[in-house]
C-alpha positions in Angstrom: 30.8 98.4 -132.9 29.2 98.7 -136.2 27.4 96.3 -138.6 25.5 93.1 -137.8 27.2 92.6 -134.3 26.3 96.0 -133.0 23.2 95.1 -131.1 25.3 92.8 -128.8 27.2 95.9 -127.4 24.9 98.8 -128.1 26.6 101.9 -126.8 29.9 100.3 -126.2 32.6 102.0 -128.3 35.2 99.2 -128.3 33.9 96.0 -126.7 36.6 93.9 -125.0 36.2 90.1 -125.3 38.1 88.0 -122.8 39.6 84.6 -123.7 38.9 81.4 -121.6 41.9 79.3 -122.6 40.9 75.6 -121.7 43.7 73.4 -120.5 44.2 70.1 -122.5 40.9 68.2 -122.7 40.4 64.5 -122.6 41.8 62.9 -125.6 44.6 65.5 -126.1 48.1 64.5 -125.4 48.7 66.8 -122.5 45.4 66.0 -120.8 45.9 65.7 -117.1 43.7 66.1 -113.8 40.0 65.7 -114.5 37.1 67.1 -116.4 35.9 68.7 -113.2 39.3 70.6 -112.7 39.3 72.0 -116.2 35.7 73.3 -115.8 36.6 74.8 -112.4 39.6 76.7 -113.9 37.4 77.8 -116.9 34.9 79.2 -114.5 37.4 80.9 -112.3 38.8 82.6 -115.4 35.3 83.6 -116.5 34.7 85.0 -113.1 37.8 87.1 -113.2 37.2 88.4 -116.7 33.6 89.4 -115.9 34.6 91.0 -112.5 37.3 92.9 -114.3 34.7 94.4 -116.8 35.0 92.6 -120.1 32.1 92.9 -122.4 32.1 89.3 -123.8 33.8 86.0 -123.4 35.2 83.4 -125.8 36.2 79.8 -125.1 38.8 77.8 -127.0 40.6 74.5 -126.5 43.9 76.2 -126.2 45.5 73.3 -124.5 44.8 70.6 -127.1 48.1 70.9 -129.0 48.9 69.5 -131.4 45.6 70.8 -132.9 43.5 68.8 -135.5 43.5 70.5 -138.9 39.9 70.1 -139.5 37.1 68.3 -137.5 38.0 67.5 -133.9 37.1 64.3 -132.0 33.6 63.9 -130.4 35.1 63.8 -127.0 36.5 67.3 -127.5 33.0 68.5 -128.6 31.4 66.9 -125.8 33.7 68.4 -123.1 33.7 72.0 -124.7 29.9 71.8 -124.7 29.8 71.0 -121.0 32.2 73.7 -120.0 30.6 76.3 -122.2 27.1 75.4 -120.8 28.5 75.9 -117.3 29.9 79.2 -118.2 26.7 80.2 -119.9 24.7 79.2 -116.9 26.6 81.5 -114.5 26.9 84.5 -116.8 24.0 84.1 -119.1 23.8 88.0 -119.7 27.5 88.1 -121.0 27.9 87.4 -124.8 29.7 84.1 -125.3 31.8 82.8 -128.2 33.2 79.4 -129.1 36.5 78.7 -131.1 37.4 75.1 -131.8 40.9 74.9 -132.8 42.3 74.6 -135.3 39.6 75.3 -137.8 36.5 73.3 -136.7 33.9 76.0 -137.1 31.2 73.4 -137.7 31.5 72.0 -134.2 31.9 75.5 -132.7 28.6 76.3 -134.3 27.0 73.2 -132.9 28.3 73.9 -129.5 27.0 77.5 -129.7 23.6 76.4 -131.0 23.3 73.7 -128.2 24.2 76.1 -125.2 22.9 79.5 -126.5 26.2 81.2 -127.3 26.2 84.3 -129.6 29.2 83.9 -131.9 32.0 81.7 -133.1 35.4 82.3 -134.4 36.7 80.7 -137.5 40.5 80.8 -138.2 40.1 80.0 -142.1 36.7 80.8 -143.4 37.7 81.3 -147.1 40.8 80.2 -149.1 43.6 78.2 -147.5 46.7 78.7 -145.2 49.7 76.7 -144.4 50.1 76.1 -140.7 51.8 73.5 -138.4 48.8 71.3 -139.0 49.4 71.3 -142.8 47.0 73.1 -145.2 43.9 74.6 -143.6 41.1 74.8 -146.0 38.2 77.2 -145.9 34.9 76.0 -144.6 32.4 78.8 -145.4 30.5 76.5 -147.9 29.8 73.9 -145.2 29.5 76.2 -142.2 27.0 78.7 -143.6 24.8 75.8 -144.9 24.8 74.3 -141.4 23.8 77.6 -139.9 21.0 77.9 -142.4 19.8 74.4 -141.7 19.9 75.0 -138.0 18.0 78.2 -138.3 21.0 79.7 -136.3 21.3 83.0 -138.2 21.5 84.8 -134.8 25.0 83.2 -134.1 27.5 85.4 -135.6 30.6 84.1 -137.5 33.8 86.0 -136.7 36.4 85.2 -139.3 40.3 85.7 -139.2 42.1 87.0 -142.2 45.8 86.1 -142.4 45.3 84.1 -139.2 48.3 83.9 -136.8 50.5 80.9 -136.7 50.0 80.5 -140.5 51.4 81.7 -143.8 49.8 82.2 -147.3 50.1 79.5 -149.9 50.6 82.2 -152.6 50.7 86.1 -152.8 47.3 87.7 -152.1 46.8 91.2 -150.7 44.9 91.3 -147.5 42.3 93.5 -149.2 41.4 90.7 -151.5 41.0 88.3 -148.6 38.8 90.7 -146.7 36.5 91.1 -149.7 36.2 87.3 -150.1 35.5 86.8 -146.4 33.0 89.4 -146.4 31.2 89.0 -149.8 31.6 85.3 -150.4 32.2 83.8 -147.0 29.4 86.0 -145.4 31.4 86.7 -142.2 29.6 88.9 -139.6 32.9 90.2 -138.3 36.6 90.2 -139.3 39.6 89.5 -137.0 43.1 90.8 -137.6 46.0 89.5 -135.6 49.8 89.5 -135.4 51.9 86.6 -136.5 51.5 84.5 -133.2 49.6 84.4 -129.9 50.4 87.6 -128.1 52.1 89.3 -131.1 51.2 93.0 -131.7 48.8 93.7 -134.5 49.9 96.4 -136.9 47.6 99.5 -136.9 48.3 100.1 -140.6 47.2 96.5 -141.2 44.0 97.2 -139.4 43.3 100.4 -141.4 43.9 98.5 -144.6 41.3 95.9 -143.5 38.8 98.5 -142.4 38.8 100.3 -145.7 37.5 97.2 -147.4 35.4 95.7 -144.5 32.8 98.6 -144.7 30.1 97.9 -142.3 31.5 94.6 -141.2 33.1 95.0 -137.7 36.9 94.7 -137.5 38.4 93.3 -134.2 42.0 92.9 -133.1 42.7 89.3 -132.4 46.3 89.4 -130.7 48.9 91.8 -129.0 46.4 93.7 -127.0 48.0 95.0 -123.8 47.7 97.8 -121.4 50.2 99.8 -123.3 48.7 99.1 -126.8 44.8 98.9 -126.2 44.1 102.6 -126.1 45.9 103.2 -129.5 44.6 100.0 -131.1 40.9 101.0 -130.1 41.0 103.9 -132.6 41.6 101.5 -135.4 39.1 98.8 -134.7 35.6 98.0 -133.5 36.6 95.7 -130.7 39.5 93.7 -129.2 40.1 90.1 -128.1 42.5 89.8 -125.2 44.0 86.6 -123.6 47.7 86.6 -122.8 47.9 90.2 -121.4 45.3 89.5 -118.7 46.8 86.3 -117.5 49.1 86.2 -114.4 52.6 87.4 -115.3 51.4 87.8 -118.9 51.8 84.1 -119.6 49.1 82.5 -121.8 48.9 79.3 -119.9 48.4 81.0 -116.4 45.0 81.9 -114.8 43.4 85.2 -115.5 44.5 88.0 -113.2 41.6 90.2 -112.4 43.8 93.2 -111.6 45.4 93.0 -115.0 41.8 92.9 -116.6 40.8 96.0 -114.7 43.9 97.9 -115.7 43.4 97.1 -119.3 39.7 98.0 -119.2 40.7 101.3 -117.6 42.7 102.2 -120.7 39.9 101.4 -123.1 37.1 103.3 -121.1 
């Protein structure tokens, strides 16, 4: 991986970041069980991902549908912080990222700062997108000032372009979006994905982004499978994997360590 994120995975040609999809947290409509059971499931997924050989982990509040369009509730931040701290405590040497859906990068940064995570993911850093939550507005102006005020420059911001589950408000070439996210949003890495969770990312799309991204790393954010990962690795600087390493390839299921190992074999 090139650019500002390189030192996290020095010597790793294509880092694989494994997703920890949290079930619905307290306050979300589908919340059931207990905070302890949610944490236990998250730790089990983290263990399977690390045992399978991933190079990093990322936690997101995947089960909290319908997602908030901007800032989430304090209870969400509190429980994500507790779970992230537990994961960080057990696997302190594995780089950890935070994604607070749908677009609360400011809370993600606060969680990362509190527990010592290395990066966050922001779905809409610059511009605006139309999604099922309505219009998602860019937050770079607030987020980067938060990061400066916290002295948290070591926490990298990974930003999506043309993020999945959304459409543009008007025509804009992806190359222009990449230039804005890089030059005006100050992103440390750029994520390219397909249309939805698990949807394949177009290699030609990736190549177009890389031509503009320059020394900013470009990662694949969806559609990474055992069948596609080897070919995608040649078009990007890293991959984020979730659905493909779940039992039976279903996003809501637990991580299957054998599927993780199979995918890592194709990368390495």
